[in-house]
C-alpha positions as MATLAB code, in Angstrom:
seq = 'XXXXXXXXXXXXXXXXXXXXXXXXXXXXXXXXXXXXXXXXXXXXXXXXXXXXXXXXXXXXXXXXXXXXXXXXXXXXXXXXXXXXXXXXXXXXXXXXXXXXXXXXXXXXXXXXXXXXXXXXXXXXXXXXXXXXXXXXXXXXXXXXXXXXXXXXXXXXXXXXXXXXXXXXXXXXXXXXXXXXXXXXXXXXXXXXXXXXXXXXXXXXXXXXXXXXXXXXXXXXXXXXXXXXXXXXXXXXXXXXXXXXXXXXXXXXXXXXXXXXXXXXXXXXXXXXXXXXXXXXXXXXXXXXXXXXXXXXXXXXXXXXXXXXXXXXXXXXXXXXXXXXXXXXXXXXXXXXXXXXXXXXXXXXXXXXXXXXXXXXXXXXXXXXXXXXXX';
ca = [
     -17.431   18.019  -22.758;
     -18.063   19.009  -19.632;
     -14.215   18.453  -18.179;
     -11.103   17.956  -20.155;
      -7.699   16.928  -19.370;
      -4.428   15.244  -20.613;
      -4.934   12.492  -18.187;
      -7.579   10.869  -16.390;
      -6.553    8.644  -13.393;
      -9.458    6.250  -12.383;
      -9.351    5.426   -8.777;
      -9.143    7.729   -5.788;
      -7.299    5.490   -3.448;
      -3.640    5.462   -2.374;
      -2.231    3.982   -5.617;
      -4.528    6.234   -7.763;
      -3.882    9.246   -5.752;
      -0.160    8.735   -5.977;
      -0.354    8.472   -9.856;
      -2.136   11.594  -10.059;
      -0.132   13.624   -7.518;
       3.042   12.518   -9.606;
       1.213   13.841  -12.583;
       0.398   17.002  -11.043;
       3.805   17.307   -9.479;
       5.071   17.225  -13.363;
       2.769   20.182  -14.381;
       0.521   17.781  -16.312;
      -3.007   18.349  -16.544;
      -4.702   15.760  -14.812;
      -8.218   15.004  -12.940;
      -8.674   12.385  -10.436;
     -11.792   10.180  -10.387;
     -13.044    8.975   -7.247;
     -15.990    6.462   -7.478;
     -18.744    5.958   -4.725;
     -18.323    5.642   -1.013;
     -19.568    2.129   -0.853;
     -16.690    1.080   -2.932;
     -14.273   -1.550   -1.235;
     -11.165    0.445   -0.433;
      -8.205   -0.858    0.686;
      -6.699    2.558    1.487;
      -9.329    2.861    4.397;
      -8.563   -0.816    5.781;
      -4.886   -0.844    6.051;
      -2.168   -1.509    8.443;
       0.177    1.094    7.385;
       3.372   -0.286    6.934;
       6.158    0.533    4.472;
       7.575   -2.732    4.208;
      10.685   -4.509    2.670;
      11.756   -7.808    4.482;
      10.132  -10.648    3.137;
       8.445   -9.545    0.514;
       8.346  -11.144   -2.964;
       9.478  -14.768   -2.737;
       9.820  -15.978   -6.052;
      10.086  -12.383   -7.423;
      13.534  -10.807   -7.116;
      12.233   -7.739   -9.438;
       9.505   -7.153   -6.698;
      11.815   -7.297   -3.855;
      14.254   -4.775   -5.504;
      11.295   -2.452   -6.523;
      10.399   -2.410   -2.741;
      13.714   -1.551   -1.798;
      13.644    1.461   -4.370;
      10.480    2.629   -2.886;
      11.456    2.111    0.645;
      14.546    4.505   -0.135;
      12.429    6.965   -2.106;
       9.786    7.247    0.927;
      11.793    9.781    3.351;
      12.376   12.431    0.543;
       8.701   11.739   -0.893;
       7.142   12.214    2.650;
       9.032   15.542    3.054;
       8.059   16.819   -0.086;
       4.547   15.678    0.297;
       4.363   17.146    3.653;
       5.315   20.380    2.606;
       2.882   20.505   -0.366;
      -0.274   19.375    1.363;
       0.354   20.984    4.740;
      -1.403   19.917    7.972;
      -5.144   18.808    7.623;
      -7.532   21.459    9.340;
      -8.450   20.491   12.681;
      -5.983   17.326   12.784;
      -3.186   17.490   15.470;
       0.397   15.925   15.084;
       2.177   14.774   12.189;
       1.136   15.341    8.452;
       1.820   11.630    7.778;
       2.971   10.402   11.269;
       5.732    8.477    8.831;
       8.687    6.705   10.647;
      11.424    4.619    9.641;
      13.234    3.170   12.171;
      13.332   -0.435   11.273;
      10.691   -3.210   11.571;
      10.520   -6.787   13.110;
       9.370  -10.057   12.352;
       9.107  -11.876   15.635;
      10.032  -15.654   15.992;
       9.004  -18.246   18.099;
      10.824  -21.148   19.543;
      14.103  -22.246   18.107;
      12.691  -23.706   15.042;
      10.831  -20.606   14.024;
      13.877  -18.584   14.407;
      15.973  -20.763   12.097;
      13.002  -21.112    9.534;
      12.754  -17.214    9.298;
      16.730  -17.010    9.014;
      16.611  -19.713    6.182;
      13.895  -17.909    4.402;
      15.765  -14.226    4.412;
      18.697  -15.797    3.159;
      16.732  -17.565    0.100;
      15.148  -14.212   -0.744;
      18.961  -12.670   -0.681;
      19.992  -14.925   -2.869;
      17.378  -14.440   -5.591;
      17.872  -10.445   -5.544;
      21.321  -10.515   -4.872;
      22.721   -7.097   -4.026;
      23.086   -5.571   -0.277;
      21.676   -7.462    2.850;
      19.564   -5.100    4.490;
      18.253   -7.510    7.407;
      19.769   -9.180   10.536;
      18.630  -12.009   13.051;
      18.583  -10.738   16.252;
      17.625  -12.692   19.797;
      15.356  -12.157   22.391;
      17.774   -9.684   24.531;
      18.406   -7.428   21.433;
      14.702   -7.124   20.999;
      14.839   -5.959   24.581;
      17.543   -3.607   24.254;
      15.737   -1.935   21.188;
      12.324   -1.595   23.077;
      12.888   -1.825   27.069;
       9.477   -1.183   28.046;
       7.750   -3.877   25.832;
       6.891   -7.148   27.363;
       7.771   -9.933   25.160;
       5.759  -13.352   25.361;
       7.565  -16.570   26.840;
       7.750  -18.166   23.101;
       9.230  -15.220   21.583;
      13.042  -16.357   20.687;
      14.071  -13.402   18.471;
      13.165  -11.572   15.398;
      14.576  -10.558   11.702;
      15.038   -6.775   11.919;
      15.388   -4.652    8.322;
      16.285   -1.057    8.654;
      14.562   -0.008    5.696;
      11.223   -1.006    7.051;
       9.020    1.766    8.864;
       5.099    2.966    8.948;
       2.827    5.544    8.153;
      -0.772    6.515    8.711;
      -2.179    5.569    5.854;
      -5.504    7.533    6.464;
      -3.088   10.744    6.687;
      -1.108    9.621    3.594;
      -4.283    9.412    1.507;
      -5.774   12.639    2.717;
      -2.372   14.331    1.959;
      -2.187   13.367   -1.534;
      -6.089   14.368   -1.842;
      -5.083   17.668   -0.658;
      -2.012   18.240   -2.593;
      -3.146   17.297   -6.170;
      -5.117   20.663   -6.427;
      -2.572   22.640   -4.873;
      -0.347   21.297   -8.043;
      -2.939   22.447  -10.376;
      -4.926   19.178  -10.933;
      -8.555   18.147  -10.156;
      -9.989   15.648   -7.667;
     -13.411   14.806   -8.386;
     -15.644   12.980   -5.824;
     -18.290   10.924   -6.456;
     -17.583   10.372  -10.114;
     -17.605    6.510  -11.016;
     -16.802    5.923  -14.580;
     -19.564    4.228  -16.533;
     -18.110    4.029  -19.723;
     -14.839    4.625  -21.733;
     -15.115    5.375  -25.404;
     -12.127    6.123  -27.764;
     -12.281    9.266  -29.755;
      -9.931   10.963  -32.173;
      -7.531   12.282  -29.673;
      -7.732    9.952  -26.853;
     -10.963    9.080  -24.743;
     -14.540   10.049  -23.721;
     -15.457    9.314  -20.091;
     -18.855    9.194  -19.080;
     -19.043    9.473  -15.468;
     -21.809    9.978  -12.601;
     -20.956   13.902  -12.624;
     -20.557   14.327  -16.661;
     -18.552   13.665  -19.463;
     -14.803   14.033  -19.604;
     -12.325   14.024  -22.436;
      -8.970   13.179  -22.376;
      -5.628   12.053  -24.022;
      -4.738    9.491  -21.458;
      -6.521    6.977  -19.262;
      -4.983    5.500  -16.171;
      -6.660    2.625  -14.587;
      -5.710    2.221  -10.835;
      -9.349    1.296   -9.671;
      -8.430   -1.436   -7.023;
     -10.960   -4.563   -7.628;
     -12.461   -2.405  -10.480;
      -9.119   -2.586  -12.541;
      -9.601   -5.171  -14.702;
     -13.071   -4.583  -16.113;
     -11.922   -0.934  -16.516;
      -8.840   -1.829  -17.964;
     -10.462   -4.164  -20.517;
     -12.149   -1.193  -21.884;
      -8.829    0.353  -22.623;
      -7.200   -2.680  -24.254;
      -5.434   -3.737  -21.182;
      -5.287   -7.127  -18.993;
      -5.333   -6.907  -15.684;
      -6.307   -9.879  -13.430;
      -6.905   -9.000   -9.905;
      -8.622  -10.760   -7.149;
     -10.112   -9.832   -3.659;
      -8.521  -11.184   -0.272;
     -10.067  -10.069    2.829;
      -8.062   -8.844    5.615;
      -9.219   -8.404    9.108;
      -7.477   -5.840   11.607;
      -8.571   -5.369   15.256;
      -7.483   -2.060   16.922;
      -7.119   -1.525   20.960;
      -7.949    1.399   22.967;
      -4.754    3.912   23.792;
      -2.020    2.796   25.806;
       1.520    4.411   26.749;
       3.502    3.694   23.842;
       6.014    0.862   24.629;
       6.378   -0.647   21.063;
       8.815    1.606   19.127;
       9.308   -0.591   16.037;
       6.557   -1.915   14.181;
       6.352   -5.754   13.454;
       4.627   -7.613   10.165;
       1.415   -8.490   12.472;
       1.538   -5.844   15.289;
       2.563   -2.205   15.355;
       1.536    0.605   17.985;
       0.350    3.916   16.306;
       1.853    7.221   17.540;
      -1.464    7.908   19.207;
      -1.076    4.786   21.299;
      -3.240    2.184   19.646;
      -2.502   -1.516   19.055;
      -3.182   -2.705   15.662;
      -3.337   -6.386   15.176;
      -3.438   -8.306   11.899;
      -3.921   -9.330    9.549;
      -5.857  -12.110    8.044;
      -5.466  -13.215    4.290;
      -8.940  -14.759    3.397;
     -10.292  -15.867    0.046;
     -13.862  -15.147    0.422;
     -14.926  -13.210   -2.444;
     -16.123   -9.351   -2.036;
     -17.362  -10.315    1.746;
     -16.320   -7.431    3.762;
     -17.821   -8.873    7.137;
     -16.031   -9.349   10.254;
     -15.902  -12.487   12.147;
     -15.609  -13.664   15.855;
     -12.970  -16.444   14.835;
     -10.645  -14.379   12.957;
     -10.837  -11.959   15.781;
      -9.918  -14.821   18.298;
      -6.950  -15.578   16.042;
      -5.517  -12.339   15.846;
      -5.810  -11.947   19.298;
      -4.045  -15.351   20.364;
      -1.014  -14.306   17.815;
      -0.734  -10.942   19.562;
      -0.628  -12.268   23.148;
       2.281  -14.783   21.713;
       4.173  -12.065   20.990;
       3.454   -9.673   24.176;
       0.996  -10.629   27.212;
       0.672   -6.977   28.164;
      -2.443   -6.892   25.662;
      -4.432   -9.506   27.500;
      -6.606   -7.449   29.548;
      -7.134   -4.378   26.882;
     -10.011   -3.482   25.142;
     -10.886   -3.995   21.593;
     -12.295   -0.527   20.501;
     -12.624   -1.716   16.618;
     -12.473   -4.621   14.505;
     -12.534   -4.057   10.574;
     -12.167   -5.988    7.167;
     -10.941   -4.651    4.062;
     -10.271   -6.154    0.708;
      -6.687   -6.444   -0.884;
      -5.961   -6.353   -4.418;
      -4.077   -9.559   -5.315;
      -2.452  -10.359   -8.757;
      -1.802  -14.133   -9.722;
       1.524  -14.158   -8.180;
       0.999  -11.173   -5.454;
       3.582   -8.941   -7.287;
       2.472   -5.572   -9.138;
       0.797   -5.314  -12.453;
       1.923   -2.420  -14.611;
       0.694   -2.314  -18.212;
       1.457    0.950  -20.637;
       0.173    1.601  -24.222;
       0.156    4.755  -26.058;
      -3.305    6.458  -24.937;
      -3.702    4.227  -21.776;
      -2.131    2.375  -18.636;
      -2.951    0.479  -15.538;
      -1.653   -0.246  -11.887;
      -2.560   -2.912   -9.654;
      -1.089   -4.143   -6.316;
      -1.542   -4.674   -2.802;
       1.365   -2.620   -1.523;
       0.038    0.671   -2.443;
       1.467    2.296    0.791;
       5.060    1.072    0.388;
       4.867    1.834   -3.434;
       3.415    5.147   -3.263;
       6.846    7.156   -4.106;
       7.318    4.393   -6.992;
       3.802    5.316   -8.321;
       4.451    9.184   -7.756;
       7.751    8.988   -9.597;
       8.082    6.078  -11.785;
       4.877    5.167  -12.833;
       3.919    8.792  -13.574;
       7.117    9.473  -14.897;
       6.808    6.515  -17.489;
       3.417    7.739  -18.963;
       4.871   11.362  -19.481;
       7.752    9.848  -21.740;
      10.275    8.933  -19.078;
      12.193    5.718  -18.355;
      10.881    3.208  -16.030;
      12.991   -0.174  -16.521;
      12.314   -1.016  -12.909;
       8.651   -1.237  -14.106;
       8.986   -3.526  -17.138;
       9.402   -6.847  -15.027;
       5.481   -6.556  -14.034;
       3.877   -6.668  -17.332;
       1.019   -9.197  -17.247;
       2.809  -11.246  -19.898;
       4.353  -13.081  -17.487;
       1.000  -14.879  -16.750;
       0.881  -16.105  -20.312;
      -1.141  -12.512  -21.908;
       0.014  -11.351  -25.008;
      -2.043   -7.991  -24.356;
];
């Protein structure tokens, strides 16, 4: 064997890197296998929200899991910042993580009432603490006095648990932290075959053979095929999301919203579409126009700004939108479209489960809920 480890995590995006980070933090022998640069990567095309409100309609377990993860985020961010340290040549915060609450804007009285009813239904589904409130237009202006609101904005839902992070900085920090904890990150190591051997698995990659005791599949849209190789069933599909990015402006929007946020460097992110177009990662003028119109309903301050970037990425979607976690003695798999929000859960609960710990909060996300028996 060219490499050996107790654990191999297949997939070098935020989900896989978070799991590998958690394993390395537990002093396990772990190797993270990153594929080719041409792979569709949700981590590189991401809005960067750490988001709770409105998630998981019909899935109270998912609603509760996002709240668990949101509450883990402050300590997770502090720990990761300390271990990873600053990226050479990149000024500013290691993660640019903020948890000051978040907004979902409403338009017209009917929109305000509809949002209030939706959040009430979600609260009734999960029970427990009520962590959101409806606020009117005047309250929004008190929170962000320099932010110009569009005439249709009547209010917003506000959740104190919501926040945001720079997804590229998060990903980079995880990849720096893993080797500092004794793990290995192998770039350009697309897995070609997985073969069972007496003490685990033999993986054949573009860079050589690896012998491991346990395989974790967290490879985004490639997870379904790779999971089948280790006897797991993880149905996923792609969903395209397009986002436009503005020029830098003085920071006036200090709270993120579900479709609009201003980053620490002053750029506005406007998103995001939800398109079922297979593996097509191209951008479209129709989507750019729709995103721009939606943003202008929130704030006319963006009417004369320049768009400096327009990109599209592929989300990893499960049949019901909630995560899939599956475990066996020698293999496990994770798939979700909330890799940023759930990063602490993957680092703590998922990695803890495969090292012998208890992770009851993840048991509700077995694919048996879709009728599978694996």
